[in-house]
N, C-alpha and C positions, 0 to 999 in steps of 0.2 A: 505493500499500499504505500503510496506517495504521502511524503513528509504535509502537512496542513501549514500554510505561512501562520504564523502568530496572528490572532485577532487583532486587528488595530481601533480603537476607537472609532464608533460612527461619526462625528461630528469632525474629526480632523482633517477629512478628506477638503473640508472649507476653508480648510487654514486658522482654525481656532486653536488656540492653545491648548497644547495637549493636555493640562491640569484641568482646565477649563469642560472640554471634551469627555475626560473621566468622570467628572461630577455629573453631567448632563445625561451621560448613559447610567449611572447610580440612579438620577432619579426616574429615568426612564424606566429601569426593572424594577422597582419600587411601585411605579404605577402600573405596571404590567401585573406583578404577584398581587396587588392589591384587587385590579378588575377580575382576575382568574380566579380569584378568591370569593369573589362576589362580596366584599365587604358592605355591609350596610353602614351608609352615612347620617349623621353626623357622630362620628368617634369621642366620647365624652371624657375617656378617662386613657392613662399610660396602661393601665389593668387592660384595657378593651384593648388597646392596640398591640399589646406583648401576645394576646393571644392569636392575633394574624402572624406574628412573626415570632414564633416562642423562642426558648433558651436553645444556643446553638445555632440559629440561623445567620449564615454569615453572608457578608456580600462584599466585592472590593468596593472601596470608595478612597484610594489616595494613589497619587502617581509611583510610590515604590510598591505596587503590587501588594500590600498589605490588604489582607481581609478584614474586616471589621464584624464583632459581631453586634446584628441592629437591638437585641434586647439592651445591650450596654448604652447604647446612644437613646434608646425609649426612655430608659430608666433616668436620665440626664433632662427629659423634660419637665418642664414648671407646669403645675396645675392650670396657671392662667393661659396657657397656650390651647386648653382644650374649651369647647368643642373644636373638632378640625371635621371640616365638612366635605371637601374632596381629597381625591387620591395625589393630586396637586399639591395639595397644602402639606399631605404627608411626607411627599418627596422634597418639598422645600424645606422643612422643618428637621428632617433628617441629615439630609447634605449640609445644613449649616454647622452640621459637627466633622465633618471632613477634613482632611489636612489637604492643603495643595502643596 
């Protein structure tokens, strides 16, 4: 079998900084997972969001290729950040914890 080239970030083709591209991919993956799980909105608490991304659920969220556990990011969210009304809002809030 031929070796597959490494997957490059979707937005890199458009001349966007690779760090920004990585975060955009992270957001797109979160939105995809929320839609796939048919999560009802609004999400009213950290605990409710943690059921969508249970402990051990990892995603890549930095330029160093490091995978992060979403549960750790969710636990950093403050009570006043809820309710969350859309999948895009979840993605924006979790991406705010990503490092560039």
